[in-house]
C-alpha positions as CSV (number, residue, x, y, z in Angstrom):
1,X,-0.1,12.8,17.5
2,X,1.3,10.9,20.4
3,X,-0.7,13.0,22.9
4,X,-3.9,12.4,20.9
5,X,-3.2,8.7,20.7
6,X,-2.6,8.4,24.4
7,X,-5.7,10.5,25.2
8,X,-7.9,8.4,23.0
9,X,-6.5,5.1,24.2
10,X,-7.0,6.3,27.8
11,X,-10.6,7.2,27.0
12,X,-11.3,3.6,26.0
13,X,-10.3,2.4,29.4
14,X,-11.8,5.2,31.5
15,X,-15.2,4.8,29.9
16,X,-17.2,1.5,29.4
17,X,-16.7,1.5,25.6
18,X,-13.3,-0.1,25.6
19,X,-14.2,-2.8,28.1
20,X,-17.5,-3.5,26.4
21,X,-15.8,-4.0,23.1
22,X,-13.1,-6.3,24.5
23,X,-15.5,-8.4,26.5
24,X,-18.0,-8.8,23.6
25,X,-15.2,-9.6,21.1
26,X,-13.6,-12.2,23.4
27,X,-17.0,-13.7,24.4
28,X,-18.2,-14.0,20.8
29,X,-14.8,-15.4,19.7
30,X,-15.0,-18.0,22.5
31,X,-18.5,-19.0,21.4
32,X,-17.4,-19.3,17.8
33,X,-14.3,-21.3,18.8
34,X,-16.3,-23.8,20.9
35,X,-19.2,-24.4,18.5
36,X,-17.3,-24.1,15.2
37,X,-13.7,-25.0,15.8
38,X,-14.2,-27.7,18.4
39,X,-17.9,-28.7,18.1
40,X,-18.1,-29.0,14.3
41,X,-14.6,-29.1,12.7
42,X,-12.4,-30.3,15.6
43,X,-9.7,-27.9,14.4
44,X,-7.5,-25.3,16.0
45,X,-7.5,-23.2,12.7
46,X,-7.6,-19.5,13.3
47,X,-9.1,-19.1,9.9
48,X,-12.3,-20.8,11.1
49,X,-12.4,-18.7,14.1
50,X,-11.7,-15.3,12.5
51,X,-13.9,-16.0,9.5
52,X,-16.7,-16.9,11.8
53,X,-16.0,-13.6,13.7
54,X,-16.5,-11.4,10.7
55,X,-20.2,-10.8,11.1
56,X,-20.0,-10.4,14.9
57,X,-17.1,-8.0,14.5
58,X,-19.1,-5.9,12.0
59,X,-21.9,-5.6,14.6
60,X,-19.6,-4.4,17.4
61,X,-17.0,-2.4,15.4
62,X,-19.1,0.8,15.7
63,X,-18.4,0.8,19.5
64,X,-14.8,1.7,18.8
65,X,-15.3,4.4,16.1
66,X,-18.7,6.1,16.7
67,X,-17.4,8.6,19.3
68,X,-14.0,9.5,17.8
69,X,-15.2,12.7,16.0
70,X,-19.0,12.7,16.2
71,X,-19.3,13.1,20.0
72,X,-16.7,15.9,20.0
73,X,-18.5,17.6,17.2
74,X,-21.8,17.4,19.2
75,X,-20.4,18.7,22.4
76,X,-18.3,21.4,20.5
77,X,-15.1,20.2,22.1
78,X,-13.7,19.6,18.6
79,X,-13.1,23.3,18.3
80,X,-10.2,23.0,20.7
81,X,-8.5,20.6,18.2
82,X,-9.6,22.5,15.1
83,X,-8.2,25.7,16.3
84,X,-4.9,24.2,17.7
85,X,-1.7,24.3,15.8
86,X,-1.8,20.5,15.4
87,X,-2.0,19.1,11.9
88,X,-5.2,17.5,10.8
89,X,-3.4,14.4,9.7
90,X,-1.9,14.1,13.2
91,X,-5.3,14.3,14.8
92,X,-6.8,11.7,12.5
93,X,-3.9,9.3,12.8
94,X,-3.8,9.6,16.6
95,X,-7.5,8.7,16.9
96,X,-7.3,6.0,14.3
97,X,-4.2,4.4,15.9
98,X,-5.9,4.3,19.3
99,X,-8.8,2.5,17.6
100,X,-6.5,0.1,15.8
101,X,-4.7,-0.6,19.1
102,X,-7.9,-1.7,20.7
103,X,-8.5,-4.1,17.8
104,X,-5.0,-5.5,18.2
105,X,-5.6,-6.1,21.9
106,X,-8.9,-7.9,21.1
107,X,-7.3,-10.1,18.5
108,X,-4.3,-10.9,20.7
109,X,-6.7,-12.2,23.3
110,X,-8.0,-14.8,20.8
111,X,-4.5,-16.3,20.6
112,X,-5.3,-17.8,24.0
113,X,-7.6,-20.3,22.2
114,X,-5.0,-22.0,20.0
115,X,-2.5,-21.7,22.9
116,X,-4.8,-23.9,25.0
117,X,-5.5,-26.3,22.2
118,X,-1.8,-26.7,21.5
119,X,-1.5,-28.8,24.6
120,X,-3.6,-31.4,22.9
121,X,-3.0,-30.9,19.2
122,X,-0.3,-29.7,16.8
123,X,-0.7,-26.0,16.0
124,X,1.3,-24.2,13.3
125,X,2.5,-21.0,14.8
126,X,3.3,-19.5,11.4
127,X,-0.2,-20.2,10.1
128,X,-1.8,-18.8,13.2
129,X,0.2,-15.6,13.0
130,X,-0.2,-15.0,9.3
131,X,-4.0,-15.6,9.5
132,X,-4.3,-13.1,12.4
133,X,-2.3,-10.6,10.4
134,X,-4.6,-11.0,7.4
135,X,-7.7,-10.6,9.3
136,X,-6.2,-7.7,11.3
137,X,-5.6,-5.8,8.1
138,X,-9.1,-6.6,6.9
139,X,-10.7,-5.5,10.1
140,X,-8.4,-2.4,10.3
141,X,-9.7,-1.3,6.9
142,X,-13.3,-1.7,8.1
143,X,-12.5,0.3,11.2
144,X,-11.1,3.1,9.1
145,X,-14.4,3.3,7.3
146,X,-16.0,3.8,10.7
147,X,-13.5,6.6,11.5
148,X,-14.6,8.4,8.3
149,X,-18.3,8.0,9.1
150,X,-17.7,9.4,12.6
151,X,-16.0,12.5,11.0
152,X,-19.1,13.0,8.8
153,X,-21.7,12.7,11.6
154,X,-22.8,14.9,14.5
155,X,-24.2,12.3,16.8
156,X,-22.3,9.1,17.8
157,X,-25.5,7.1,17.6
158,X,-26.0,8.2,14.0
159,X,-22.3,7.3,13.3
160,X,-22.8,3.9,14.8
161,X,-25.9,3.1,12.8
162,X,-24.4,4.2,9.5
163,X,-21.1,2.3,10.2
164,X,-23.2,-0.8,11.0
165,X,-25.1,-0.3,7.7
166,X,-21.9,0.0,5.7
167,X,-20.4,-3.1,7.4
168,X,-23.6,-5.2,6.7
169,X,-23.5,-4.0,3.1
170,X,-19.9,-5.2,2.7
171,X,-20.9,-8.5,4.3
172,X,-23.9,-8.9,1.9
173,X,-21.7,-7.9,-1.1
174,X,-19.2,-10.6,-0.3
175,X,-21.6,-13.5,0.5
176,X,-24.8,-12.7,-1.4
177,X,-24.5,-9.9,-4.0
178,X,-21.2,-10.8,-5.7
179,X,-22.2,-14.4,-6.3
180,X,-25.3,-13.3,-8.1
181,X,-23.5,-10.9,-10.5
182,X,-22.4,-13.7,-12.8
183,X,-24.0,-12.6,-16.0
184,X,-21.9,-10.8,-18.6
185,X,-23.8,-7.5,-18.6
186,X,-23.2,-7.3,-14.8
187,X,-19.5,-8.1,-15.1
188,X,-18.6,-4.4,-14.7
189,X,-20.6,-4.1,-11.5
190,X,-19.1,-7.3,-10.2
191,X,-15.6,-5.9,-10.8
192,X,-16.5,-2.8,-8.8
193,X,-18.0,-4.8,-5.9
194,X,-15.0,-7.1,-5.9
195,X,-12.7,-4.1,-5.2
196,X,-14.3,-3.8,-1.7
197,X,-12.4,-5.2,1.3
198,X,-13.6,-8.8,1.9
199,X,-12.3,-12.0,3.6
200,X,-11.8,-13.5,0.1
201,X,-8.4,-11.7,0.1
202,X,-7.3,-13.6,3.2
203,X,-6.8,-17.0,1.5
204,X,-3.0,-16.8,1.2
205,X,-2.7,-15.5,4.7
206,X,-4.8,-18.4,6.0
207,X,-2.5,-20.9,4.3
208,X,0.5,-19.4,6.1
209,X,1.8,-17.2,3.3
210,X,1.9,-13.4,3.6
211,X,0.5,-11.8,0.4
212,X,2.2,-8.5,-0.3
213,X,-0.5,-7.5,-2.9
214,X,-3.4,-8.1,-0.5
215,X,-1.5,-6.5,2.4
216,X,-0.9,-3.4,0.2
217,X,-4.5,-3.4,-0.8
218,X,-5.8,-3.3,2.8
219,X,-3.2,-0.7,3.8
220,X,-4.0,1.4,0.8
221,X,-7.8,1.2,1.4
222,X,-7.3,2.2,5.0
223,X,-5.0,5.1,4.0
224,X,-7.7,6.3,1.5
225,X,-10.4,6.3,4.3
226,X,-8.1,8.2,6.6
227,X,-7.2,10.7,3.8
228,X,-10.9,11.3,3.2
229,X,-11.3,11.7,7.0
230,X,-8.6,14.4,6.9
231,X,-10.4,16.2,4.2
232,X,-13.7,16.1,6.0
233,X,-12.2,17.4,9.3
234,X,-10.2,20.0,7.3
235,X,-13.4,21.2,5.6
236,X,-15.0,21.6,9.1
237,X,-12.0,23.6,10.3
238,X,-12.3,26.1,7.5
239,X,-16.0,26.2,8.0
240,X,-15.4,27.3,11.5
241,X,-13.5,30.2,10.1
């Protein structure tokens, strides 16, 4: 797993994808911070920044996940992994951890904003860190969806488009669909939609309190996506004979 992790992480920095993601994430975060945190609210709150980054993140997240399995499947280089004595779980975890490390680096860069503001205003370090933790868990769960989609697709462009579609669907569910499901006969559907990972589960993190229940939910959802990814890759291994 360590070798796969190092290889995938190296690929992000030997190809434009890693740099494109980090630059776009930091640039968009800077725009949100200037126009929302400073321009509108005059606040150093990371909750304002990261909640405003959810839609932009959904749009650029496929950059990290689209090639993980799909491109190898298209070029047939996945056969080297599928026929190796490495466990499927180690392959999936190695690739996913590299992806999550890139997300961690991107979010760490956003800590520069409250650090600069702290020279002129009081900033709660605990609240900043817990908010970042909550949104990291949420974004990590969404990235794991992209990992699963990449394992199911042959072309990375297809994986990117489907991942983008899923992310937009999750965003629409939280902000537009769920509020409309208020009638009694739609209560069951509302309960199902409410089980999807949304920023609504970040409220306690944003107030400076770590919520074990929500943390376990995000970790459990991510684990489920990676488990399904393992099953998808394993099915392809047996299909190769």
